[in-house]
LUMRO-94789 format. One record per residue: z, x, y of N, C-alpha, C, O in turn; residue in three letters. Coordinates in nm, 4 decimals, always signed. Layout:
+----------+----------+----------+----------+----------+----------+----------+----------+----------+----------+----------+----------+-----+
:      nzz :      nxx :      nyy :     cazz :     caxx :     cayy :      czz :      cxx :      cyy :      ozz :      oxx :      oyy :  aa :
+----------+----------+----------+----------+----------+----------+----------+----------+----------+----------+----------+----------+-----+
:        Z :        X :        Y :        Z :        X :        Y :        Z :        X :        Y :        Z :        X :        Y : ala :
...
+----------+----------+----------+----------+----------+----------+----------+----------+----------+----------+----------+----------+-----+
# end
This chain:
+----------+----------+----------+----------+----------+----------+----------+----------+----------+----------+----------+----------+-----+
:      nzz :      nxx :      nyy :     cazz :     caxx :     cayy :      czz :      cxx :      cyy :      ozz :      oxx :      oyy :  aa :
+----------+----------+----------+----------+----------+----------+----------+----------+----------+----------+----------+----------+-----+
:  +1.7783 :  +8.2761 :  -6.4485 :  +1.7105 :  +8.1805 :  -6.3628 :  +1.7116 :  +8.0447 :  -6.4334 :  +1.6722 :  +8.0340 :  -6.5495 : met :
:  +1.7568 :  +7.9419 :  -6.3626 :  +1.7597 :  +7.8097 :  -6.4243 :  +1.6259 :  +7.7365 :  -6.4033 :  +1.5363 :  +7.7879 :  -6.3364 : asn :
:  +1.6139 :  +7.6181 :  -6.4602 :  +1.4891 :  +7.5419 :  -6.4549 :  +1.4455 :  +7.5113 :  -6.3115 :  +1.3274 :  +7.5235 :  -6.2788 : asn :
:  +1.5385 :  +7.4722 :  -6.2272 :  +1.5050 :  +7.4356 :  -6.0893 :  +1.4552 :  +7.5566 :  -6.0116 :  +1.3586 :  +7.5463 :  -5.9360 : ile :
:  +1.5196 :  +7.6697 :  -6.0292 :  +1.4744 :  +7.7913 :  -5.9612 :  +1.3346 :  +7.8318 :  -6.0079 :  +1.2509 :  +7.8728 :  -5.9274 : gln :
:  +1.3106 :  +7.8202 :  -6.1374 :  +1.1778 :  +7.8521 :  -6.1909 :  +1.0739 :  +7.7557 :  -6.1353 :  +0.9633 :  +7.7970 :  -6.1004 : ala :
:  +1.1086 :  +7.6273 :  -6.1267 :  +1.0174 :  +7.5269 :  -6.0718 :  +0.9793 :  +7.5639 :  -5.9286 :  +0.8616 :  +7.5615 :  -5.8925 : met :
:  +1.0786 :  +7.5979 :  -5.8477 :  +1.0528 :  +7.6333 :  -5.7084 :  +0.9633 :  +7.7563 :  -5.6985 :  +0.8738 :  +7.7616 :  -5.6142 : lys :
:  +0.9871 :  +7.8548 :  -5.7840 :  +0.9080 :  +7.9767 :  -5.7823 :  +0.7613 :  +7.9466 :  -5.8150 :  +0.6714 :  +7.9943 :  -5.7458 : met :
:  +0.7371 :  +7.8682 :  -5.9194 :  +0.5996 :  +7.8366 :  -5.9575 :  +0.5307 :  +7.7485 :  -5.8530 :  +0.4105 :  +7.7620 :  -5.8305 : phe :
:  +0.6052 :  +7.6596 :  -5.7899 :  +0.5464 :  +7.5781 :  -5.6839 :  +0.5098 :  +7.6648 :  -5.5636 :  +0.4064 :  +7.6432 :  -5.5004 : met :
:  +0.5937 :  +7.7619 :  -5.5323 :  +0.5633 :  +7.8539 :  -5.4229 :  +0.4379 :  +7.9355 :  -5.4540 :  +0.3531 :  +7.9547 :  -5.3669 : leu :
:  +0.4263 :  +7.9830 :  -5.5768 :  +0.3058 :  +8.0568 :  -5.6166 :  +0.1814 :  +7.9696 :  -5.6017 :  +0.0766 :  +8.0169 :  -5.5579 : leu :
:  +0.1934 :  +7.8428 :  -5.6382 :  +0.0811 :  +7.7511 :  -5.6216 :  +0.0465 :  +7.7322 :  -5.4748 :  -0.0710 :  +7.7242 :  -5.4391 : gly :
:  +0.1487 :  +7.7249 :  -5.3890 :  +0.1249 :  +7.7112 :  -5.2451 :  +0.0507 :  +7.8323 :  -5.1899 :  -0.0371 :  +7.8190 :  -5.1046 : asp :
:  +0.0865 :  +7.9499 :  -5.2389 :  +0.0214 :  +8.0724 :  -5.1921 :  -0.1252 :  +8.0770 :  -5.2325 :  -0.2073 :  +8.1382 :  -5.1642 : leu :
:  -0.1575 :  +8.0123 :  -5.3435 :  -0.2944 :  +8.0134 :  -5.3962 :  -0.3798 :  +7.8996 :  -5.3404 :  -0.5013 :  +7.8987 :  -5.3603 : asp :
:  -0.3184 :  +7.8043 :  -5.2714 :  -0.3907 :  +7.6871 :  -5.2219 :  -0.4193 :  +7.7021 :  -5.0731 :  -0.3298 :  +7.7308 :  -4.9936 : thr :
:  -0.5447 :  +7.6821 :  -5.0374 :  -0.5832 :  +7.6854 :  -4.8961 :  -0.5275 :  +7.5628 :  -4.8266 :  -0.5089 :  +7.4588 :  -4.8897 : lys :
:  -0.5007 :  +7.5737 :  -4.6979 :  -0.4418 :  +7.4644 :  -4.6201 :  -0.5261 :  +7.3374 :  -4.6297 :  -0.4712 :  +7.2279 :  -4.6421 : gln :
:  -0.6581 :  +7.3506 :  -4.6240 :  -0.7447 :  +7.2332 :  -4.6285 :  -0.7515 :  +7.1685 :  -4.7671 :  -0.7957 :  +7.0543 :  -4.7800 : glu :
:  -0.7082 :  +7.2405 :  -4.8702 :  -0.7086 :  +7.1875 :  -5.0071 :  -0.5720 :  +7.1360 :  -5.0512 :  -0.5539 :  +7.0987 :  -5.1671 : asp :
:  -0.4765 :  +7.1340 :  -4.9594 :  -0.3390 :  +7.0991 :  -4.9928 :  -0.3261 :  +6.9586 :  -5.0533 :  -0.2403 :  +6.9357 :  -5.1385 : lys :
:  -0.4101 :  +6.8655 :  -5.0100 :  -0.4046 :  +6.7278 :  -5.0596 :  -0.5061 :  +6.7009 :  -5.1701 :  -0.5271 :  +6.5856 :  -5.2079 : leu :
:  -0.5683 :  +6.8044 :  -5.2217 :  -0.6677 :  +6.7853 :  -5.3275 :  -0.6003 :  +6.7419 :  -5.4578 :  -0.4824 :  +6.7688 :  -5.4810 : ser :
:  -0.6774 :  +6.6749 :  -5.5406 :  -0.6248 :  +6.6310 :  -5.6698 :  -0.5760 :  +6.7501 :  -5.7522 :  -0.4756 :  +6.7407 :  -5.8228 : asp :
:  -0.6478 :  +6.8618 :  -5.7427 :  -0.6114 :  +6.9813 :  -5.8201 :  -0.4757 :  +7.0363 :  -5.7764 :  -0.3927 :  +7.0706 :  -5.8606 : lys :
:  -0.4527 :  +7.0450 :  -5.6452 :  -0.3267 :  +7.0991 :  -5.5940 :  -0.2100 :  +7.0074 :  -5.6290 :  -0.1024 :  +7.0546 :  -5.6658 : ala :
:  -0.2310 :  +6.8767 :  -5.6177 :  -0.1260 :  +6.7800 :  -5.6509 :  -0.0970 :  +6.7860 :  -5.8008 :  +0.0191 :  +6.7837 :  -5.8417 : ile :
:  -0.2003 :  +6.7936 :  -5.8814 :  -0.1817 :  +6.7981 :  -6.0273 :  -0.1030 :  +6.9219 :  -6.0691 :  -0.0220 :  +6.9151 :  -6.1615 : ala :
:  -0.1259 :  +7.0352 :  -6.0021 :  -0.0533 :  +7.1582 :  -6.0342 :  +0.0965 :  +7.1390 :  -6.0103 :  +0.1783 :  +7.1684 :  -6.0974 : tyr :
:  +0.1317 :  +7.0891 :  -5.8909 :  +0.2731 :  +7.0684 :  -5.8588 :  +0.3344 :  +6.9613 :  -5.9486 :  +0.4477 :  +6.9745 :  -5.9948 : lys :
:  +0.2586 :  +6.8566 :  -5.9721 :  +0.3058 :  +6.7470 :  -6.0571 :  +0.3400 :  +6.7979 :  -6.1970 :  +0.4441 :  +6.7631 :  -6.2529 : glu :
:  +0.2533 :  +6.8789 :  -6.2519 :  +0.2756 :  +6.9323 :  -6.3861 :  +0.4045 :  +7.0142 :  -6.3914 :  +0.4827 :  +7.0015 :  -6.4856 : lys :
:  +0.4261 :  +7.0965 :  -6.2921 :  +0.5467 :  +7.1803 :  -6.2874 :  +0.6718 :  +7.0944 :  -6.2741 :  +0.7679 :  +7.1116 :  -6.3491 : ile :
:  +0.6704 :  +7.0018 :  -6.1786 :  +0.7884 :  +6.9182 :  -6.1537 :  +0.8176 :  +6.8289 :  -6.2727 :  +0.9322 :  +6.8210 :  -6.3169 : val :
:  +0.7167 :  +6.7616 :  -6.3253 :  +0.7396 :  +6.6698 :  -6.4362 :  +0.7869 :  +6.7440 :  -6.5610 :  +0.8721 :  +6.6936 :  -6.6341 : phe :
:  +0.7331 :  +6.8618 :  -6.5858 :  +0.7782 :  +6.9422 :  -6.7005 :  +0.9230 :  +6.9859 :  -6.6832 :  +1.0013 :  +6.9840 :  -6.7782 : ser :
:  +0.9574 :  +7.0247 :  -6.5627 :  +1.0958 :  +7.0658 :  -6.5336 :  +1.1909 :  +6.9493 :  -6.5521 :  +1.2980 :  +6.9647 :  -6.6109 : thr :
:  +1.1527 :  +6.8333 :  -6.5024 :  +1.2385 :  +6.7154 :  -6.5154 :  +1.2580 :  +6.6781 :  -6.6622 :  +1.3691 :  +6.6460 :  -6.7043 : met :
:  +1.1493 :  +6.6826 :  -6.7401 :  +1.1604 :  +6.6499 :  -6.8833 :  +1.2480 :  +6.7503 :  -6.9578 :  +1.3207 :  +6.7140 :  -7.0504 : arg :
:  +1.2405 :  +6.8769 :  -6.9165 :  +1.3225 :  +6.9802 :  -6.9804 :  +1.4697 :  +6.9659 :  -6.9426 :  +1.5578 :  +7.0015 :  -7.0208 : ala :
:  +1.4960 :  +6.9147 :  -6.8248 :  +1.6327 :  +6.9036 :  -6.7755 :  +1.7006 :  +6.7720 :  -6.8102 :  +1.8221 :  +6.7671 :  -6.8294 : ser :
:  +1.6210 :  +6.6647 :  -6.8183 :  +1.6765 :  +6.5312 :  -6.8421 :  +1.6027 :  +6.4676 :  -6.9593 :  +1.4858 :  +6.4315 :  -6.9458 : ile :
:  +1.6683 :  +6.4532 :  -7.0733 :  +1.6024 :  +6.3911 :  -7.1891 :  +1.5527 :  +6.2509 :  -7.1543 :  +1.6200 :  +6.1764 :  -7.0830 : pro :
:  +1.4372 :  +6.2162 :  -7.2039 :  +1.3747 :  +6.0848 :  -7.1848 :  +1.3396 :  +6.0546 :  -7.0387 :  +1.3220 :  +5.9381 :  -7.0029 : asn :
:  +1.3293 :  +6.1567 :  -6.9547 :  +1.2903 :  +6.1346 :  -6.8153 :  +1.1478 :  +6.0828 :  -6.8102 :  +1.0628 :  +6.1262 :  -6.8879 : trp :
:  +1.1215 :  +5.9914 :  -6.7203 :  +0.9882 :  +5.9357 :  -6.7004 :  +0.9527 :  +5.9446 :  -6.5518 :  +1.0403 :  +5.9315 :  -6.4664 : gln :
:  +0.8253 :  +5.9667 :  -6.5208 :  +0.7853 :  +5.9682 :  -6.3795 :  +0.8032 :  +5.8294 :  -6.3184 :  +0.8124 :  +5.7306 :  -6.3912 : pro :
:  +0.8083 :  +5.8210 :  -6.1861 :  +0.8216 :  +5.6900 :  -6.1221 :  +0.7113 :  +5.5955 :  -6.1689 :  +0.5974 :  +5.6375 :  -6.1895 : pro :
:  +0.7449 :  +5.4703 :  -6.1853 :  +0.6491 :  +5.3735 :  -6.2406 :  +0.5273 :  +5.3541 :  -6.1508 :  +0.4205 :  +5.3178 :  -6.2003 : ser :
:  +0.5402 :  +5.3772 :  -6.0218 :  +0.4270 :  +5.3590 :  -5.9313 :  +0.3562 :  +5.4901 :  -5.8966 :  +0.2745 :  +5.4931 :  -5.8045 : asn :
:  +0.3856 :  +5.5958 :  -5.9671 :  +0.3345 :  +5.7282 :  -5.9323 :  +0.1815 :  +5.7311 :  -5.9227 :  +0.1266 :  +5.7854 :  -5.8269 : trp :
:  +0.1135 :  +5.6737 :  -6.0201 :  -0.0329 :  +5.6798 :  -6.0220 :  -0.0979 :  +5.5974 :  -5.9113 :  -0.2151 :  +5.6184 :  -5.8802 : asn :
:  -0.0245 :  +5.5048 :  -5.8518 :  -0.0819 :  +5.4237 :  -5.7446 :  -0.0549 :  +5.4832 :  -5.6058 :  -0.1053 :  +5.4317 :  -5.5060 : ser :
:  +0.0232 :  +5.5899 :  -5.5986 :  +0.0543 :  +5.6531 :  -5.4699 :  -0.0633 :  +5.7380 :  -5.4211 :  -0.1392 :  +5.7935 :  -5.5006 : leu :
:  -0.0762 :  +5.7466 :  -5.2898 :  -0.1770 :  +5.8349 :  -5.2295 :  -0.1322 :  +5.9798 :  -5.2456 :  -0.0126 :  +6.0068 :  -5.2575 : ala :
:  -0.2261 :  +6.0720 :  -5.2462 :  -0.1931 :  +6.2141 :  -5.2613 :  -0.0973 :  +6.2622 :  -5.1530 :  -0.0137 :  +6.3488 :  -5.1787 : asn :
:  -0.1082 :  +6.2077 :  -5.0332 :  -0.0184 :  +6.2483 :  -4.9251 :  +0.1270 :  +6.2142 :  -4.9580 :  +0.2170 :  +6.2945 :  -4.9334 : glu :
:  +0.1497 :  +6.0961 :  -5.0130 :  +0.2853 :  +6.0553 :  -5.0504 :  +0.3351 :  +6.1363 :  -5.1703 :  +0.4517 :  +6.1753 :  -5.1748 : glu :
:  +0.2470 :  +6.1614 :  -5.2669 :  +0.2856 :  +6.2436 :  -5.3822 :  +0.3281 :  +6.3826 :  -5.3351 :  +0.4311 :  +6.4347 :  -5.3777 : lys :
:  +0.2476 :  +6.4420 :  -5.2466 :  +0.2795 :  +6.5756 :  -5.1962 :  +0.4116 :  +6.5744 :  -5.1205 :  +0.4916 :  +6.6668 :  -5.1346 : leu :
:  +0.4350 :  +6.4725 :  -5.0418 :  +0.5602 :  +6.4601 :  -4.9682 :  +0.6794 :  +6.4600 :  -5.0641 :  +0.7775 :  +6.5308 :  -5.0412 : asn :
:  +0.6713 :  +6.3823 :  -5.1695 :  +0.7808 :  +6.3749 :  -5.2664 :  +0.7981 :  +6.5055 :  -5.3430 :  +0.9108 :  +6.5493 :  -5.3664 : arg :
:  +0.6870 :  +6.5680 :  -5.3821 :  +0.6951 :  +6.6943 :  -5.4554 :  +0.7526 :  +6.8044 :  -5.3667 :  +0.8314 :  +6.8867 :  -5.4132 : leu :
:  +0.7136 :  +6.8062 :  -5.2392 :  +0.7655 :  +6.9060 :  -5.1463 :  +0.9160 :  +6.8886 :  -5.1222 :  +0.9878 :  +6.9867 :  -5.1029 : asp :
:  +0.9629 :  +6.7645 :  -5.1235 :  +1.1068 :  +6.7413 :  -5.1080 :  +1.1832 :  +6.8056 :  -5.2236 :  +1.2898 :  +6.8637 :  -5.2031 : lys :
:  +1.1293 :  +6.7955 :  -5.3436 :  +1.1948 :  +6.8584 :  -5.4592 :  +1.1927 :  +7.0102 :  -5.4471 :  +1.2869 :  +7.0779 :  -5.4882 : leu :
:  +1.0856 :  +7.0626 :  -5.3908 :  +1.0753 :  +7.2069 :  -5.3747 :  +1.1760 :  +7.2588 :  -5.2724 :  +1.2198 :  +7.3735 :  -5.2813 : gln :
:  +1.2126 :  +7.1757 :  -5.1761 :  +1.3039 :  +7.2217 :  -5.0706 :  +1.4515 :  +7.2008 :  -5.1055 :  +1.5385 :  +7.2424 :  -5.0290 : ser :
:  +1.4812 :  +7.1383 :  -5.2178 :  +1.6200 :  +7.1122 :  -5.2576 :  +1.6910 :  +7.2417 :  -5.2864 :  +1.8090 :  +7.2409 :  -5.3216 : val :
+----------+----------+----------+----------+----------+----------+----------+----------+----------+----------+----------+----------+-----+
# end
């Protein structure tokens, strides 16, 4: 299993554990963010998150993280 497949698996497990109404919570976003950012750092040396990441709304963050999960 490569890094991307593992990332998708862990994100799916997080989705199964998150209630629909909590999908945009800081906790749910932080879980996916941690998985994606760790995967990116492991795959691409010196990778950095987008410079505006912390200023984005949770809805936009979730949208971007979900796009990576569907790749």
